[in-house]
N, CA, C and O atoms as a GROMACS GRO file, in nm:
protein
  236
    1MET      N    1  15.015  -0.112   2.543
    1MET     CA    2  15.044  -0.019   2.436
    1MET      C    3  15.149  -0.082   2.345
    1MET      O    4  15.251  -0.133   2.392
    2ALA      N    5  15.124  -0.077   2.220
    2ALA     CA    6  15.215  -0.135   2.124
    2ALA      C    7  15.329  -0.038   2.093
    2ALA      O    8  15.311   0.084   2.096
    3VAL      N    9  15.443  -0.094   2.063
    3VAL     CA   10  15.559  -0.014   2.026
    3VAL      C   11  15.572  -0.018   1.876
    3VAL      O   12  15.573  -0.125   1.814
    4ARG      N   13  15.582   0.099   1.818
    4ARG     CA   14  15.595   0.107   1.672
    4ARG      C   15  15.732   0.164   1.640
    4ARG      O   16  15.771   0.269   1.692
    5ASN      N   17  15.806   0.093   1.555
    5ASN     CA   18  15.939   0.136   1.518
    5ASN      C   19  15.938   0.169   1.369
    5ASN      O   20  15.923   0.080   1.286
    6PHE      N   21  15.953   0.297   1.334
    6PHE     CA   22  15.951   0.340   1.196
    6PHE      C   23  16.091   0.381   1.154
    6PHE      O   24  16.165   0.444   1.231
    7ASP      N   25  16.127   0.345   1.034
    7ASP     CA   26  16.253   0.390   0.977
    7ASP      C   27  16.226   0.522   0.906
    7ASP      O   28  16.178   0.524   0.793
    8VAL      N   29  16.257   0.633   0.973
    8VAL     CA   30  16.227   0.763   0.917
    8VAL      C   31  16.328   0.807   0.811
    8VAL      O   32  16.313   0.914   0.753
    9THR      N   33  16.429   0.726   0.786
    9THR     CA   34  16.526   0.760   0.682
    9THR      C   35  16.483   0.705   0.547
    9THR      O   36  16.544   0.738   0.445
   10SER      N   37  16.379   0.623   0.544
   10SER     CA   38  16.336   0.566   0.417
   10SER      C   39  16.262   0.672   0.335
   10SER      O   40  16.210   0.768   0.391
   11PRO      N   41  16.258   0.655   0.204
   11PRO     CA   42  16.190   0.753   0.119
   11PRO      C   43  16.039   0.759   0.146
   11PRO      O   44  15.975   0.860   0.117
   12ARG      N   45  15.983   0.652   0.201
   12ARG     CA   46  15.839   0.650   0.228
   12ARG      C   47  15.805   0.708   0.365
   12ARG      O   48  15.690   0.699   0.408
   13ALA      N   49  15.901   0.766   0.434
   13ALA     CA   50  15.880   0.816   0.569
   13ALA      C   51  15.776   0.928   0.574
   13ALA      O   52  15.709   0.946   0.675
   14ALA      N   53  15.763   1.004   0.466
   14ALA     CA   54  15.668   1.115   0.464
   14ALA      C   55  15.524   1.064   0.471
   14ALA      O   56  15.435   1.136   0.514
   15ARG      N   57  15.502   0.940   0.428
   15ARG     CA   58  15.366   0.886   0.428
   15ARG      C   59  15.325   0.825   0.560
   15ARG      O   60  15.208   0.794   0.581
   16TYR      N   61  15.421   0.807   0.651
   16TYR     CA   62  15.387   0.747   0.781
   16TYR      C   63  15.308   0.846   0.865
   16TYR      O   64  15.339   0.965   0.871
   17THR      N   65  15.206   0.796   0.929
   17THR     CA   66  15.131   0.880   1.022
   17THR      C   67  15.139   0.815   1.159
   17THR      O   68  15.116   0.695   1.175
   18LEU      N   69  15.172   0.894   1.257
   18LEU     CA   70  15.179   0.844   1.393
   18LEU      C   71  15.042   0.860   1.458
   18LEU      O   72  14.985   0.970   1.460
   19LEU      N   73  14.991   0.751   1.510
   19LEU     CA   74  14.858   0.754   1.570
   19LEU      C   75  14.862   0.798   1.716
   19LEU      O   76  14.763   0.851   1.767
   20GLU      N   77  14.974   0.776   1.782
   20GLU     CA   78  14.985   0.809   1.924
   20GLU      C   79  15.107   0.898   1.944
   20GLU      O   80  15.212   0.872   1.885
   21PRO      N   81  15.094   1.001   2.026
   21PRO     CA   82  15.211   1.083   2.053
   21PRO      C   83  15.311   1.006   2.139
   21PRO      O   84  15.275   0.912   2.209
   22ALA      N   85  15.433   1.047   2.133
   22ALA     CA   86  15.537   0.984   2.214
   22ALA      C   87  15.510   1.012   2.362
   22ALA      O   88  15.462   1.120   2.397
   23PRO      N   89  15.540   0.917   2.447
   23PRO     CA   90  15.517   0.943   2.590
   23PRO      C   91  15.608   1.054   2.639
   23PRO      O   92  15.720   1.072   2.590
   24ARG      N   93  15.559   1.129   2.738
   24ARG     CA   94  15.637   1.238   2.792
   24ARG      C   95  15.755   1.184   2.871
   24ARG      O   96  15.747   1.081   2.937
   25GLY      N   97  15.863   1.255   2.861
   25GLY     CA   98  15.982   1.218   2.939
   25GLY      C   99  15.966   1.261   3.084
   25GLY      O  100  15.875   1.336   3.119
   26ARG      N  101  16.055   1.213   3.166
   26ARG     CA  102  16.049   1.247   3.309
   26ARG      C  103  16.068   1.396   3.332
   26ARG      O  104  16.003   1.456   3.417
   27VAL      N  105  16.158   1.456   3.255
   27VAL     CA  106  16.184   1.598   3.272
   27VAL      C  107  16.061   1.679   3.232
   27VAL      O  108  16.025   1.775   3.300
   28ASP      N  109  15.996   1.641   3.122
   28ASP     CA  110  15.875   1.712   3.080
   28ASP      C  111  15.765   1.698   3.184
   28ASP      O  112  15.694   1.794   3.212
   29ALA      N  113  15.750   1.579   3.239
   29ALA     CA  114  15.647   1.557   3.340
   29ALA      C  115  15.678   1.640   3.465
   29ALA      O  116  15.586   1.695   3.526
   30ARG      N  117  15.804   1.647   3.503
   30ARG     CA  118  15.842   1.726   3.621
   30ARG      C  119  15.814   1.874   3.598
   30ARG      O  120  15.763   1.942   3.686
   31ARG      N  121  15.847   1.924   3.480
   31ARG     CA  122  15.821   2.064   3.448
   31ARG      C  123  15.671   2.094   3.450
   31ARG      O  124  15.629   2.199   3.500
   32ALA      N  125  15.592   2.004   3.397
   32ALA     CA  126  15.447   2.024   3.397
   32ALA      C  127  15.394   2.024   3.540
   32ALA      O  128  15.308   2.106   3.574
   33ARG      N  129  15.443   1.933   3.624
   33ARG     CA  130  15.401   1.931   3.765
   33ARG      C  131  15.439   2.059   3.835
   33ARG      O  132  15.359   2.114   3.911
   34GLN      N  133  15.560   2.108   3.811
   34GLN     CA  134  15.604   2.233   3.874
   34GLN      C  135  15.520   2.351   3.825
   34GLN      O  136  15.484   2.438   3.904
   35ARG      N  137  15.491   2.354   3.697
   35ARG     CA  138  15.412   2.463   3.641
   35ARG      C  139  15.272   2.465   3.702
   35ARG      O  140  15.223   2.571   3.742
   36TRP      N  141  15.209   2.348   3.709
   36TRP     CA  142  15.074   2.342   3.764
   36TRP      C  143  15.072   2.366   3.914
   36TRP      O  144  14.974   2.418   3.968
   37SER      N  145  15.180   2.329   3.983
   37SER     CA  146  15.184   2.358   4.126
   37SER      C  147  15.197   2.509   4.149
   37SER      O  148  15.138   2.562   4.243
   38LEU      N  149  15.273   2.578   4.065
   38LEU     CA  150  15.281   2.724   4.076
   38LEU      C  151  15.148   2.790   4.044
   38LEU      O  152  15.110   2.888   4.109
   39VAL      N  153  15.076   2.737   3.947
   39VAL     CA  154  14.944   2.790   3.916
   39VAL      C  155  14.850   2.771   4.035
   39VAL      O  156  14.774   2.861   4.069
   40GLY      N  157  14.857   2.655   4.098
   40GLY     CA  158  14.773   2.628   4.215
   40GLY      C  159  14.808   2.718   4.332
   40GLY      O  160  14.719   2.769   4.399
   41ILE      N  161  14.937   2.737   4.357
   41ILE     CA  162  14.979   2.827   4.465
   41ILE      C  163  14.933   2.969   4.437
   41ILE      O  164  14.888   3.040   4.527
   42GLY      N  165  14.945   3.010   4.313
   42GLY     CA  166  14.899   3.145   4.276
   42GLY      C  167  14.748   3.159   4.292
   42GLY      O  168  14.700   3.264   4.334
   43ALA      N  169  14.675   3.054   4.257
   43ALA     CA  170  14.529   3.059   4.271
   43ALA      C  171  14.488   3.070   4.417
   43ALA      O  172  14.383   3.126   4.447
   44LEU      N  173  14.569   3.018   4.507
   44LEU     CA  174  14.539   3.031   4.650
   44LEU      C  175  14.592   3.162   4.708
   44LEU      O  176  14.529   3.220   4.796
   45ALA      N  177  14.706   3.209   4.659
   45ALA     CA  178  14.769   3.326   4.717
   45ALA      C  179  14.704   3.458   4.673
   45ALA      O  180  14.695   3.551   4.753
   46VAL      N  181  14.661   3.466   4.550
   46VAL     CA  182  14.606   3.593   4.498
   46VAL      C  183  14.482   3.636   4.577
   46VAL      O  184  14.477   3.753   4.617
   47PRO      N  185  14.384   3.551   4.601
   47PRO     CA  186  14.268   3.597   4.681
   47PRO      C  187  14.308   3.634   4.824
   47PRO      O  188  14.252   3.727   4.882
   48PHE      N  189  14.402   3.560   4.882
   48PHE     CA  190  14.447   3.591   5.018
   48PHE      C  191  14.511   3.729   5.023
   48PHE      O  192  14.478   3.809   5.110
   49VAL      N  193  14.601   3.757   4.930
   49VAL     CA  194  14.666   3.888   4.926
   49VAL      C  195  14.564   3.998   4.899
   49VAL      O  196  14.572   4.106   4.959
   50ALA      N  197  14.468   3.973   4.812
   50ALA     CA  198  14.365   4.072   4.785
   50ALA      C  199  14.282   4.099   4.910
   50ALA      O  200  14.249   4.215   4.937
   51ALA      N  201  14.248   3.996   4.987
   51ALA     CA  202  14.172   4.015   5.110
   51ALA      C  203  14.253   4.095   5.210
   51ALA      O  204  14.198   4.183   5.277
   52VAL      N  205  14.382   4.067   5.222
   52VAL     CA  206  14.467   4.142   5.316
   52VAL      C  207  14.471   4.289   5.276
   52VAL      O  208  14.466   4.377   5.362
   53VAL      N  209  14.482   4.317   5.146
   53VAL     CA  210  14.485   4.455   5.098
   53VAL      C  211  14.352   4.524   5.127
   53VAL      O  212  14.350   4.639   5.171
   54VAL      N  213  14.242   4.456   5.104
   54VAL     CA  214  14.110   4.516   5.130
   54VAL      C  215  14.093   4.544   5.278
   54VAL      O  216  14.045   4.651   5.316
   55ILE      N  217  14.132   4.451   5.363
   55ILE     CA  218  14.123   4.472   5.508
   55ILE      C  219  14.214   4.588   5.552
   55ILE      O  220  14.176   4.666   5.639
   56GLY      N  221  14.329   4.598   5.493
   56GLY     CA  222  14.420   4.708   5.525
   56GLY      C  223  14.364   4.843   5.482
   56GLY      O  224  14.382   4.942   5.553
   57VAL      N  225  14.296   4.848   5.369
   57VAL     CA  226  14.238   4.974   5.320
   57VAL      C  227  14.119   5.013   5.407
   57VAL      O  228  14.099   5.131   5.434
   58VAL      N  229  14.041   4.915   5.451
   58VAL     CA  230  13.922   4.944   5.529
   58VAL      C  231  13.959   5.002   5.666
   58VAL      O  232  13.892   5.094   5.715
   59HIS      N  233  14.063   4.950   5.727
   59HIS     CA  234  14.100   4.998   5.860
   59HIS      C  235  14.184   5.119   5.849
   59HIS      O  236  14.226   5.175   5.950
   0.00000   0.00000   0.00000
């Protein structure tokens, strides 16, 4: 991956277009991992809790 260094203080800075987004920082990557792990835990826990509730109502 090539590194592009733009001087954004120049008057022509408005014409620059960035072709690639900046890489994510470690903190952003950690937050995304934590968010998706919570989504995964919720996806596993919700059906389990619903089954327990249904079994409790049936008995």
